[in-house]
N, C-alpha and C positions, 0 to 999 in steps of 0.2 A: 503500460497500461493495456496495448495490444494484447499482452500474454494472458494479461487478467480476464480481459473479454473474451479471449478465446477459450480460456477455462470456465467461465461460466456458460458458455455456448455449449461445451461439451458435457457441462452438467446438465444442462437442460435437456439434450438431447438423451443422455443416459436416463433423464427421468421419463422422458416420453417412451423410450423402449420399455421401462420399467411398467408403465401404465398399461402398455400393449399386452404385455406377458400377464398382468393381473386381470386382464380383460379375458384372457385366454382361460386362465384358472377358473375365473367367474363362469365362463361358459361350460366347463366340464364339471363343476361343482353341480349346475341345473341337469346332467344328464345322469349324476349321482343319484340327486333326488327322484327324477324322472323312473330310472331303473328299481328304486325302492317303492314308488309309487305301484309300479308293475307288480311287486311281490304281494300287494294288499290282496288283491282279486283272488291271486292262487290260495293265499292263506285262508281265505274266506271259503274258497271253494272246498279246500281240505277239512275245514271245520264243518261244513255242510255235509259233506260226504261221511263223515265220521258220525254225524248225527243221524243221517240215513241209515249208515250202517249199523248204530246201536237201535233203530226203530225196526230194520229189517230182522236183526237178530233175534227182537221181542217176537217178532211176530212169526217169526220160523221156530220159536221154541213153542209158542202156542200149539201152532200146526202140528209140531211135533208128537205134542201130547194127544192132539185129537185124530191124528191118522199118522200111526206108526207105517202104515202100508206105503205111503208116499216118503219116507224118510229118505230113503235113497235119492230120488230126484231131488228133494230140497237139498240133501247134502251135497249132491253136484252142483245146484245153483249157488249155494254157499261159497262151495271151492271158487267156482268160476268169480263171483262177486269179489271174495277175498283177493283172489289173483290179479282181476282187473285192479280193484282198490291197491294193492302191493304194487302193481307196475306204476299206476298213477302216481303212488308217494312217492316211488323211487325216481321217476321222471322229474316229479315236483323238486325233490331234495337235489337231483342233480343241477338242475335248473337254478336253484337257490346258490348252490355251491358255486357254479361257473358265474353267477351274476356277482355274489361275494369275491370271487377271484378278480372279476373285472374291476369292481369298485376298488378294492385294494391295489390293483395295479394302478387306476387313476389316482389315487390318493398319493401312493408313493411318487409319481410322475410330478402330481401338485407340488408336493413337498420338494423335490429335487428342483422343479424350476424356482419356487419361492425363494429357496435358499440360493439358488445360483443369481437370481435378481438382487436380492438382499445383499450378498458378497459384492456384486458390482457395482452397487449404488453407494456402499459403505467405502470401497476403494475408490470410488471416484469423488466422493465427497471429501474425504481423508486427504487424497493427493491435491484437490483442488484447496485446502483449507492448508495444507503445507506449501502449496506454490504461492499461494497469496502472501503467507507470512514470510517467505523468502523474497518475495518482490518488494514486500512493504520494509521488510529490514534493509534491503538494498537502497531502496529509495531513501529512507532515513537517513543512511549511511552517506549517500551522497549528498542529500541535503546539510547535512553536518560538514561536510569537507567545504562545500561551497560557502557555507555561512562563515566559516572560520577562514576560509580565503579571503573573503568580502571584508571580514572584520581586521584582518591583518592589512589588507589594502587601505581601508580607512583609517587604521591608525597610524599608518605609514605616512599617508596625505595629511593627516592633521599633525604628527610631528614635524614634517617638510613645513606645512604652513606656520605653525608656532616657532621654527627655528626662523623662517623669514621674516616673521612679525618681529622677532625680538632683535634680528638684525636691522630692520626698519627703523625700530623703535631707538636702538643704540645710535643709529646714524641720524636720525631726526633729533634726540634730544641730546647728542653729545656736546654741540656748542653751546646750548643752553647751559647744561651742566658745568662746563669751562666758565661761562659768564658768572655763574653763581658763586663757582669757586674763587673768582677773581674779588665778587662783591664781597664774600666775607673775609678775604685777605683784605681788602681795603679796610673793612670795618675793624678787624683786629689792630691793624696797624693804626687806624684812627684812635682807637680807645687806648692804644698803648703811648702815642704820643702825647 
């Protein structure tokens, strides 16, 4: 029984460790969500800049038609804006790529931890069930042996007591049987005479 209690204690400790690991996993999933939330303003910024760029391009087209002599200045400004926007987009894409790599890494780590926890828990439960079955089988076998031994002793005692009782019965009723035999013989002689 002590062994069974120890096995249950080990299983409880394993479940507590599993709970702690799952809490760590839950904490990391919050970081993933937070990183995804950080991307939203960046994407909105890109969208706003794209709209702004479209507006600027339209304005530049109008200005180009009205004032061809300022076209080189406009072209220069447009190139600067395009270059700045290009650099900004590259930075945003790099940031998104880096965060995607971090998210993938955290997801892989989380999956490995979950698999490890599940493997340990499954092994512990399987081991506990196996040991419990072995202990119960051993106890049933021992109980069977003890019951068999006690039954044998009881039957031997009963046999001994029946033998004693039979001997006592013979001893107590032998004189009566002898006297009855004598009475029967006297009755036969009396009927024959």
